[in-house]
C-alpha positions in Angstrom: 164.1 5.3 143.0 161.1 4.8 145.3 163.3 2.6 147.5 166.0 5.3 147.7 163.4 8.0 148.6 162.0 5.7 151.3 165.4 5.1 152.7 166.1 8.9 152.7 162.8 9.5 154.4 163.5 6.9 157.0 166.9 8.5 157.6 165.4 12.0 158.0 162.7 10.8 160.4 165.2 9.0 162.6 167.7 11.8 162.5 165.2 14.5 163.5 163.0 12.7 166.1 163.5 11.3 169.5 165.6 8.2 170.0 165.8 5.9 173.0 169.5 5.4 173.1 169.7 4.0 176.6 171.8 5.3 179.5 175.5 5.9 178.9 178.4 6.8 181.2 181.2 9.3 180.8 184.9 8.5 181.0 186.0 6.8 184.3 187.7 9.9 185.6 184.5 11.9 185.4 182.3 9.1 186.7 184.6 8.5 189.7 184.5 12.2 190.6 180.7 12.2 190.5 180.3 9.0 192.6 182.8 9.9 195.3 181.4 9.4 198.8 180.2 12.7 200.2 181.9 14.2 203.3 179.6 13.9 206.4 177.7 16.9 207.6 178.1 18.0 211.2 176.2 19.7 214.0 177.5 20.2 217.6 176.1 21.1 221.0 176.7 24.6 222.4 179.5 23.5 224.7 181.4 21.7 221.9 181.2 18.4 223.9 179.4 16.3 221.3 179.3 16.3 217.6 176.7 14.5 215.4 178.1 13.3 212.0 175.5 12.8 209.3 176.5 10.5 206.4 174.7 10.4 203.0 174.9 8.3 199.9 176.0 10.0 196.7 172.8 10.1 194.6 169.5 8.2 194.5 168.8 6.0 191.5 166.3 7.2 188.9 164.1 4.3 190.0 163.8 6.1 193.4 162.8 9.3 191.6 160.2 7.4 189.7 158.2 6.6 192.8 154.5 7.8 192.8 154.2 11.6 192.9 151.3 14.1 192.9 152.2 17.6 191.8 149.5 19.9 193.2 149.4 23.4 194.9 153.1 23.9 194.2 153.9 20.7 196.2 155.4 17.5 195.1 153.9 14.8 197.2 154.6 11.1 197.7 151.0 9.8 198.0 152.1 6.7 199.9 153.7 8.4 202.9 152.4 12.0 203.3 155.8 13.5 202.6 157.4 15.6 199.9 159.0 13.5 197.2 162.6 14.1 196.0 164.2 14.7 199.4 167.9 14.4 200.3 168.2 12.0 203.1 170.8 11.1 205.8 171.7 7.4 205.8 173.7 7.1 209.0 174.5 8.9 212.2 177.7 8.8 214.3 178.2 10.6 217.6 181.7 11.9 218.5 182.9 12.8 222.0 184.9 16.0 221.0 187.1 16.1 224.1 188.0 12.4 224.0 188.2 12.4 220.2 186.3 9.1 220.1 183.4 8.2 217.7 180.5 6.0 218.6 177.8 4.4 216.4 174.2 5.2 217.2 172.2 2.1 218.1 168.5 1.7 217.4 168.6 3.5 214.1 165.9 2.2 211.6 167.0 -0.2 208.9 167.6 1.4 205.5 167.3 4.8 207.3 166.2 7.9 205.3 166.6 10.6 207.9 166.1 14.3 207.9 165.2 17.4 210.0 167.8 16.9 212.7 167.1 19.0 215.8 168.7 19.1 219.3 166.5 19.6 222.3 166.8 22.7 224.5 169.4 21.1 226.9 171.2 19.5 224.0 171.1 16.1 225.5 168.7 14.6 222.9 168.5 14.8 219.1 165.3 14.3 217.2 165.0 13.4 213.5 162.4 12.1 211.1 162.7 8.8 209.2 160.9 8.3 205.9 159.8 4.9 204.7 157.7 3.8 201.7 154.6 4.0 203.8 155.1 6.6 206.6 157.2 9.3 208.3 158.3 8.5 211.9 160.0 10.5 214.6 163.0 9.2 216.4 165.0 10.6 219.4 168.7 9.9 220.1 169.8 10.0 223.7 173.3 11.4 223.5 174.4 9.8 226.8 173.4 6.3 225.8 173.9 6.9 222.0 170.6 5.1 221.4 167.8 6.0 219.0 164.1 5.3 219.8 161.0 5.8 217.8 158.6 8.0 219.7 155.5 8.6 217.6 152.4 6.3 217.4 150.6 8.0 214.5 152.6 8.6 211.3 153.7 12.2 210.7 152.4 14.4 207.9 155.3 16.6 206.7 153.9 17.8 203.3 153.8 21.5 204.1 157.0 21.6 206.1 157.8 22.5 209.7 157.9 18.8 210.6 158.2 19.1 214.4 159.4 21.4 217.2 160.8 20.8 220.7 158.5 22.3 223.3 160.8 21.4 226.2 163.4 18.7 226.8 160.9 15.9 226.7 158.0 17.2 224.7 157.6 17.4 220.9 155.0 19.0 218.8 154.2 17.7 215.3 151.5 17.0 212.7 150.0 13.6 212.1 147.9 12.1 209.3 144.2 11.7 209.6 143.5 8.7 207.4 145.7 6.1 205.6 146.8 6.7 202.1 144.4 4.1 200.9 141.5 6.5 201.7 142.7 9.1 199.2 140.0 10.4 196.8 139.6 8.3 193.6 139.5 10.1 190.4 136.2 9.6 188.6 136.2 8.9 184.9 133.3 11.2 184.7 134.3 14.7 185.8 131.9 16.7 188.0 132.2 19.5 185.5 134.7 21.8 183.9 137.5 23.6 185.8 136.5 27.2 186.0 138.6 30.3 186.8 137.5 33.9 186.7 138.5 37.4 187.6 136.0 40.1 188.3 138.0 43.2 187.5 140.8 42.9 190.1 144.4 43.3 189.1 145.9 39.9 189.7 149.3 39.4 187.9 150.9 36.0 188.5 154.3 34.6 187.9 154.6 31.3 186.0 154.4 28.8 188.9 154.5 25.1 188.2 152.6 22.2 189.8 149.5 24.3 190.5 145.9 23.0 191.2 144.2 22.5 187.9 140.9 20.8 188.6 138.3 20.0 191.4 140.0 16.6 191.8 143.3 18.3 192.5 141.5 20.3 195.2 140.3 17.1 196.8 143.7 15.6 196.7 145.3 18.7 198.2 142.8 18.8 201.0 143.2 15.1 201.8 147.0 15.1 201.9 147.5 18.4 203.6 144.9 18.3 206.4 146.5 17.2 209.6 146.1 16.8 213.4 148.5 18.7 215.6 149.8 16.5 218.4 151.8 17.0 221.5 154.1 14.1 222.5 155.4 13.9 226.1 157.8 11.0 226.6 155.9 9.0 223.9 152.3 9.8 225.0 150.4 11.6 222.3 147.7 14.3 222.9 145.7 16.0 220.2 145.8 19.8 220.1 142.8 21.5 218.5 140.9 20.3 215.5 142.3 19.0 212.1 143.3 21.8 209.7 145.7 22.7 207.0 148.6 24.2 209.0 151.4 26.1 207.3 152.8 27.5 210.6 152.7 26.4 214.2 155.1 28.4 216.4 155.5 28.2 220.2 155.6 31.4 222.2 158.8 32.0 224.2 157.0 31.3 227.5 155.6 28.1 225.9 152.0 29.0 226.8 150.6 29.9 223.3 150.8 28.8 219.7 150.9 31.0 216.6 149.2 29.1 213.9 148.4 29.8 210.2 145.8 27.7 208.5 144.8 27.5 204.9 141.2 28.1 203.9 139.1 27.4 200.8 138.7 28.4 198.0 142.1 27.2 196.9 143.9 29.2 194.2 144.7 27.9 190.7 147.3 30.6 190.2 149.7 30.5 193.1 151.2 27.7 195.4 149.8 26.7 198.7 151.8 29.3 200.7 149.8 31.9 198.8 146.3 30.6 199.5 143.7 32.3 201.7 144.6 31.8 205.3 143.9 32.6 208.9 146.5 33.7 211.5 145.5 32.8 215.0 146.8 32.5 218.6 145.7 29.4 220.5 146.5 28.0 223.9 148.2 24.6 224.2 144.9 22.7 224.0 144.1 24.3 220.7 141.5 26.7 221.9 141.6 29.9 219.8 142.5 32.9 222.0 142.7 35.5 219.2 142.1 35.6 215.5 144.8 38.0 214.4 144.3 38.2 210.6 142.3 36.8 207.7 144.8 36.9 204.8 143.7 37.0 201.1 145.3 35.0 198.3 148.7 36.2 197.1 147.4 36.1 193.5 146.2 39.7 194.2 149.8 40.8 194.9 150.8 43.6 192.5 153.8 43.2 190.2 156.9 45.4 190.4 159.8 45.9 192.8 158.9 46.9 196.3 155.1 46.3 195.8 153.5 43.9 198.1 150.1 42.4 199.0 148.0 45.0 200.9 147.8 42.8 204.0 149.6 42.1 207.2 152.7 40.0 206.9 155.7 38.6 208.8 153.9 37.3 211.9 156.4 36.2 214.6 157.0 36.0 218.3 159.1 38.6 219.9 162.1 36.7 221.3 162.9 38.9 224.3 159.4 38.8 225.8 157.2 36.1 227.2 154.3 36.2 224.6 154.3 39.1 222.3 153.3 38.8 218.6 154.7 41.1 216.0 153.9 41.8 212.4 154.1 44.5 209.7 151.6 46.0 207.3 151.9 48.5 204.4 150.9 52.1 204.9 150.9 52.7 201.1 148.3 50.1 200.1 151.2 47.9 199.0 152.2 50.2 196.1 155.5 51.7 196.8 155.2 54.5 194.3 152.2 55.9 196.2 153.4 59.0 198.0 153.9 58.3 201.7 156.4 59.4 204.3 156.4 55.9 205.7 155.7 52.7 203.7 155.4 50.1 206.5 154.5 50.0 210.1 155.4 47.3 212.7 152.9 46.3 215.3 152.9 44.2 218.5 150.2 42.5 220.6 151.0 41.0 224.0 149.3 38.3 226.1 146.4 38.0 227.0 145.8 39.5 223.5 142.7 41.4 224.5 144.0 45.0 223.9 144.5 46.8 220.6 147.8 46.2 218.7 150.5 48.7 219.6 152.5 50.4 216.9 156.2 49.9 217.5 157.7 51.9 214.7 157.4 52.9 211.0 159.9 52.4 208.2 160.6 54.7 205.2 161.6 51.7 203.1 160.0 48.2 203.0 160.4 46.5 206.4 162.6 43.4 206.0 162.7 41.9 209.5 163.8 42.3 213.1 166.3 40.6 215.3 165.7 41.0 219.0 168.3 41.5 221.7 167.4 42.8 225.2 165.5 45.8 226.6 168.1 48.1 225.0 168.3 46.9 221.4 166.9 45.2 218.4 168.1 45.4 214.9 165.7 46.3 212.1 166.4 45.7 208.4 164.7 47.6 205.5 165.1 47.0 201.8 164.5 48.9 198.6 164.8 46.3 195.9 164.3 48.7 193.0 167.5 50.5 194.2 169.3 47.3 195.3 169.6 48.9 198.7 169.5 47.7 202.3 169.4 49.5 205.6 170.3 48.3 209.1 168.9 50.3 212.1 169.1 50.1 215.8 165.6 50.0 217.5 165.3 51.1 221.1 162.3 49.1 222.6 162.0 51.6 225.4 161.7 54.8 223.3 160.5 53.3 220.0 163.3 55.2 218.1 165.1 53.9 215.0 168.7 54.9 214.4 170.3 54.1 211.1 173.6 52.1 211.6 174.4 51.4 207.9 173.0 51.7 204.4 174.6 50.0 201.5 173.9 48.3 198.1 172.8 44.7 198.5 175.4 44.0 195.8 178.2 45.7 197.8 179.9 42.6 199.2 182.9 44.5 200.5 180.6 46.6 202.7 178.8 43.7 204.4 179.6 44.0 208.1 178.5 40.4 208.8 175.7 39.0 211.0 175.3 39.6 214.8 176.3 36.7 217.0 173.4 35.5 219.1 173.1 33.8 222.5 170.2 32.0 224.2 168.2 34.1 226.6 166.0 32.9 229.6 163.3 31.7 227.2 165.8 29.6 225.2 165.5 31.9 222.2 168.5 33.2 220.2 168.9 37.0 220.8 171.6 39.5 219.8 174.8 39.3 221.9 176.1 42.7 223.1 179.7 43.0 224.3 182.0 45.6 225.8 179.5 46.9 228.3 176.7 46.7 225.8 178.3 49.2 223.4 179.2 46.8 220.6 177.9 43.9 218.6 180.0 40.8 217.8 179.7 40.2 214.1 180.4 37.1 212.1 181.0 37.4 208.3 181.5 33.8 207.0 182.3 35.1 203.5 184.4 38.2 204.1 184.5 39.5 200.5 187.6 41.8 199.9 189.8 43.0 197.1 192.0 40.0 197.9 189.2 37.5 197.6 187.0 36.1 200.3 188.6 36.3 203.7 186.0 35.6 206.4 186.2 37.6 209.6 184.9 38.3 213.2 184.4 41.9 214.0 183.2 44.3 216.7 180.6 46.8 215.5 180.6 49.9 217.6 177.0 51.2 218.1 178.2 54.7 218.7 180.8 55.2 216.0 178.9 52.8 213.6 182.2 51.3 212.5 183.3 47.7 212.2 186.6 46.7 213.8 187.9 43.4 212.5 189.5 41.4 215.4 190.2 38.2 213.5 190.4 37.5 209.8 191.3 34.4 207.8 194.9 34.5 206.7 195.6 34.7 203.0 196.5 31.4 201.4 193.6 29.6 203.0 189.8 29.9 203.5 188.6 29.7 207.1 185.1 30.7 208.2 183.4 30.6 211.6 180.7 28.0 211.8 179.8 28.7 215.5 180.8 31.2 218.2 181.0 28.8 221.2 181.9 31.5 223.8 181.4 35.2 222.9 183.3 36.5 226.0 186.4 34.2 225.6 186.1 34.3 221.8 186.1 30.6 221.4 185.1 29.6 217.9 184.4 26.6 215.8 185.9 27.2 212.4 185.9 25.3 209.1 189.3 25.6 207.4 190.5 24.6 203.9 193.0 25.4 201.2 193.6 24.3 197.7 195.5 21.2 199.0 193.8 20.7 202.3 190.3 19.1 202.7 187.8 21.2 204.7 188.0 20.3 208.4 186.7 21.7 211.6 188.8 23.3 214.4 188.2 24.9 217.8 190.0 28.3 217.9 190.6 30.5 221.0 191.3 34.1 220.1 192.0 35.2 223.7 194.4 32.4 224.8 195.7 32.0 221.3 196.6 28.3 221.9 197.0 25.9 219.0 193.8 25.2 217.2 192.2 21.9 218.2 191.2 19.8 215.2 188.0 17.9 215.7 187.5 16.3 212.3 189.9 14.6 210.0 188.1 14.2 206.7 190.2 13.0 203.8 190.3 14.0 200.1 187.5 12.2 198.2 188.9 13.3 194.8 192.5 11.9 194.3 192.0 12.4 190.6 192.2 16.2 191.1 195.4 16.2 193.0 198.0 18.3 191.1 195.5 20.4 189.1 196.0 24.1 189.4 193.4 26.7 190.4 193.7 30.5 190.3 191.4 33.4 190.3 192.1 35.5 187.2 191.2 39.2 186.8 190.6 41.1 183.6 188.6 44.0 182.1 185.8 44.1 179.7 185.7 46.8 176.9 183.9 49.4 179.0 186.4 49.1 181.9 184.4 46.9 184.3 186.7 44.5 186.2 185.8 40.8 185.9 187.1 37.6 187.6 186.8 33.9 187.1 188.1 30.7 188.6 190.6 29.0 186.2 191.4 25.3 186.5 194.2 23.8 184.5 195.2 20.1 184.1 197.8 18.4 186.2 201.4 19.2 185.1 200.2 21.4 182.3 202.9 23.6 180.7 201.5 26.1 178.2 205.0 26.7 176.7 205.3 23.0 175.8 201.7 22.0 175.2 200.2 25.2 173.8 196.7 26.6 174.5 194.0 24.2 175.5 190.3 23.9 174.5 188.2 25.9 176.9 185.0 25.3 178.8 183.5 28.5 180.3 180.7 28.2 182.8 178.7 31.2 184.1 175.5 32.7 185.5 174.6 36.4 184.8 173.8 38.8 187.7 172.3 42.3 187.6 173.9 45.3 189.2 172.9 49.0 189.6 176.5 49.8 190.4 179.6 49.2 188.1 181.8 49.4 191.2 179.8 46.6 192.9 179.9 44.5 189.7 183.7 44.8 189.7 184.1 43.4 193.2 186.0 40.1 193.6 183.9 37.2 194.8 185.0 33.8 195.9 188.5 32.6 196.8 191.1 30.7 194.9 192.2 29.1 198.2 189.2 26.9 198.6 189.4 23.2 198.2 187.9 22.0 195.0 184.6 20.3 195.8 182.9 18.6 192.9 179.3 19.5 192.2 177.3 17.3 189.7 176.2 20.4 187.8 179.6 22.1 187.7 182.3 22.1 185.0 185.4 21.0 186.9 185.2 17.4 185.6 186.7 18.6 182.3 190.0 19.6 183.7 190.6 15.8 183.8 190.0 15.7 180.1 192.5 18.2 179.0 190.5 21.4 179.1 191.1 24.8 180.6 188.0 25.3 182.7 186.9 28.9 183.6 184.2 28.5 186.3 182.2 31.3 187.8 183.2 33.6 184.9 181.6 36.9 185.9 178.8 38.0 183.7 177.5 41.2 185.3 174.7 43.1 183.7 175.1 46.7 184.9 172.7 49.7 184.7 174.7 52.2 182.7 173.2 55.2 184.5 170.4 56.0 187.0 167.8 56.3 184.2 168.5 52.8 182.9 167.9 49.3 184.2 170.5 46.6 183.9 168.6 44.6 181.2 168.3 47.6 178.9 171.5 46.5 177.1 171.7 42.9 178.2 173.0 41.4 175.0 175.8 43.9 174.5 177.0 43.3 178.0 177.0 39.6 177.6 179.2 40.0 174.5 181.7 42.2 176.3 181.9 39.8 179.2 182.5 36.8 177.0 185.0 38.5 174.8 187.0 39.7 177.8 187.2 36.2 179.3 188.3 34.6 176.0 190.9 37.3 175.3 192.3 36.9 178.8 192.8 33.1 178.4 194.4 33.7 175.0 196.8 36.3 176.4 197.8 33.9 179.2 198.6 31.3 176.5 196.3 28.7 178.2 193.1 29.1 176.1 192.6 28.5 172.4 190.3 31.2 171.1 189.2 28.9 168.3 188.1 26.1 170.7 185.9 27.6 173.4 182.6 26.3 174.7 180.2 28.1 177.0 177.6 26.6 179.3 175.3 27.2 182.2 172.2 26.1 184.1 168.9 27.9 184.4 169.6 31.6 183.9 173.1 30.5 182.8 171.4 28.4 180.0 169.5 31.5 179.0 172.8 33.3 178.8 174.4 30.5 176.7 171.6 30.5 174.1 171.8 34.3 173.8 175.6 34.2 173.3 175.2 31.6 170.5 172.4 33.6 168.9 174.3 36.9 168.9 178.0 36.1 168.7 180.5 33.8 166.8 182.7 33.5 169.8 182.1 29.8 170.6 182.5 26.4 169.0 179.7 24.9 171.1 177.2 25.6 173.9 175.6 23.6 176.7 172.3 24.9 178.0 170.6 23.1 180.9 167.0 23.8 182.1 166.7 27.3 180.8 164.0 29.6 179.7 164.4 30.9 176.2 161.1 32.6 175.2 160.4 35.4 177.7 156.8 35.9 176.5 156.2 32.7 178.5 157.2 34.5 181.7 155.2 37.7 181.0 155.0 39.1 184.6 158.7 39.3 185.1 161.7 37.0 185.3 164.9 36.8 187.4 165.3 40.4 188.6 163.4 42.0 185.8 160.2 43.6 187.2 158.7 45.1 184.1 156.0 43.0 182.5 155.8 41.9 178.9 153.1 44.5 178.2 155.3 47.3 179.6 158.4 46.3 177.7 157.5 44.0 174.8 160.6 45.0 172.8 162.9 44.1 175.7 161.2 40.7 176.2 161.6 39.9 172.5 165.2 41.2 172.3 166.3 39.1 175.4 164.6 35.9 174.1 167.1 33.7 172.2 164.0 32.0 170.8 163.5 35.2 168.7 166.8 34.6 167.1 166.8 30.8 166.8 167.4 31.2 163.0 170.9 32.7 163.9 171.9 29.8 166.2 174.3 27.9 164.0 176.9 27.0 166.7 176.2 23.5 168.0 173.9 23.7 171.0 173.3 20.9 173.5 170.0 21.4 175.3 169.3 19.4 178.5 166.2 19.6 180.7 164.5 17.7 183.5 161.2 16.4 182.2 159.6 17.4 185.6 161.2 20.8 186.0 159.5 22.5 189.1 161.1 26.0 188.8 158.9 29.0 188.0 159.5 29.9 184.3 161.7 27.1 183.2 159.0 24.7 182.0 160.4 21.9 179.8 158.4 23.3 176.9 161.1 26.1 176.8 163.8 23.7 175.7 161.4 21.7 173.5 160.4 24.8 171.5 163.9 26.1 171.2 165.1 22.7 169.9 162.3 22.7 167.3 163.1 26.3 166.3 166.8 25.7 165.8 166.2 22.4 164.1 163.6 24.1 161.8 166.3 26.5 160.6 168.9 23.9 160.0 171.0 24.4 163.2 173.1 21.8 164.9 171.2 21.0 168.1 170.6 18.0 170.4 167.9 17.8 173.1 168.1 15.5 176.1 165.1 15.2 178.4 166.1 13.6 181.7 163.4 11.3 183.1 161.8 12.2 186.4 164.2 15.1 187.0 163.2 18.5 188.4 165.1 21.8 188.0 168.1 20.4 189.9 169.1 16.9 188.7 169.5 14.1 191.3 169.2 10.6 189.7 172.5 8.8 189.5 171.9 7.3 186.1 170.7 10.7 184.8 173.7 12.5 186.1 176.1 10.0 184.6 174.3 10.3 181.3 174.3 14.1 181.4 178.0 14.1 181.9 178.4 11.6 179.1 176.4 13.9 176.7 178.3 17.0 177.7 181.6 15.2 177.3 180.7 13.8 173.9 179.5 17.2 172.7 182.7 19.0 173.9 184.9 16.2 172.4 183.2 16.4 169.0 182.6 20.1 168.6 185.4 21.7 170.7 188.4 19.5 171.5 188.5 17.9 168.0 187.4 21.0 166.1 189.8 22.1 163.4 191.6 25.0 164.9 191.4 27.0 161.7 187.8 26.0 160.9 185.1 28.7 160.6 182.3 26.1 161.0 180.1 26.8 163.9 181.6 30.2 164.6 184.8 31.9 163.8 185.6 32.5 167.5 187.1 35.9 166.7 184.6 38.6 167.4 181.0 39.3 168.2 178.8 40.6 165.4 
């Protein structure tokens, strides 16, 4: 008897606790889709004479992800080369003469190249890029005429806090270099200098749940060592130091190239927010680094108030005015940063011009929160305002001569149909991109690369009349394809570079002339990397949920599938909820059924090769029912309606088996998945990746919810699937990157939900992917993730007894 008990005990322990099962791979059709060679990226010069093609490998190995890494101040740092870890690199460059249609290899590229940050010089005759090695980051320049790359830096670059380099002119580069070799990094003492201490002396300082923060005095030492840099000017390979070493987050050249706008981080460092929220100083210097003007001393963003439209009571948005030689602009709140404070105007925008000795000039005030400004000429600039609490945006015309603002459009941010597009820009005499006026300066040329419409996404080019405030579409993608404008090459002659694709045609680039209307000139000929998907069908389906809101989804069906002969298929539904204040906006059609199917490692399309009906981008809108409510006030009920409507639609079409449906999602989609399993019996299985399931662990807001846990504890509890873990009986596969870097989705979220479901006898499996962040990248991990998902779907969905009630009846929500 004792032996039997010991055996049973051994079985239970091994059944419940973690196992090292080794890496596995999914079926070949799935693995081949994942590992298909990516299509090159492209950039071109302004005259469309030369194209740079950037080739990448598919995915790095997990061994590459396992390289040394420090996680401090919201940064993930490779301590050996003063660069961010986990980057996506370019592995090869090819130059193409567009007119001749001939491709050339680039000589002089570094061996085993890991390139990034590609940038053309002002005349577009040279291209700079960084190359990252195990020990350093170097700067290379490609001469387009000779197609040769040359390393130009002497000191290794430091690129930890971004803005890796800028072109000052055709032959001059500005960048940050290291001060000491990595071997000089502070060594952690076994004996700490003392405890880590945090305090707050009566100030309101709510903070979201950021990851990778400073936690100790030793972390402070490391951050200071790895982020302190020397600013350097490089002229044809000769390096000159600019100013003193500092922790730079911004260095921006004035349009006349005589001054620098810099932002430097100061101590004390915060333990509550990432580096971009630390105390800092904003200054203007000359090109030797001499401080001309200290513009602002900014406090830590840990003092930022919570709630929509509330901001830190400090200046923000420092930037050079693009249409003047050297004028700095910024905004500041007029309501102390609290939007509910009664005020006719909530923000003011200021300017200060060289030599920066006068008082700042007020340009204008805004009645909503200032969002940004795009400069044109002496006649026009475009000002954006926002009101996040109302999901509203406003675009106004600013007259620099009179200081007047004139509203051009107001709309809901979620109103995709009403989006007029983005103004086309042109280089001015300073080499800055400014708004392009046309038709005797009476209209804007607008590019909308999405072009949402009741017929699906149909990108367009339009003329926006500044007098009538109406948008006239002058070209629109034809139905049956998806074609968007990547560049406007000539605004007068309407010569465009477009990217065109269809369900059957791989995305490729074309030069299109809207005036001459000659045949489009193809400039790329990329081929289909996914022959396994040839013959599958894709359609955008529409349906209504119980309260009348229209919904859509992208339905993929297997090659040669005939529902009359084969009957309904098992279903995989993949979704991500979004919040709306307007039911009409929620019902708008998004996406296009005419796009070529590109495979994403995190997407569900793989399973169309395994005999599933796949419903991707299944709309899951969460809508405010009236003006007194917020979208999340009935989050669960709306999830139920969305899911039921989708399942019923597939059943009505005869393609989906209501008794064999799985639901899945990543991040907020994982949160959705766990809630659907906790509150309905609609599904046979769920797949939840890198989600947050206990909202008390994100107490100062999450996603688009701005109420805190203490303001709405019942809401936080009701929306947390962790609160209902005892009801999750449908098989749930949990996957999480063990080094998740996303605010709120700490790995402990999946760990705790797993234990809670397990503790109540549910069927649950938890996969922790080594070295992965919020988005997964390692080849072995991705293959194993696809293996796990496939095995889960095979066991609990495809092979499920169609009449079984185990794991959910799949008939109605309770």
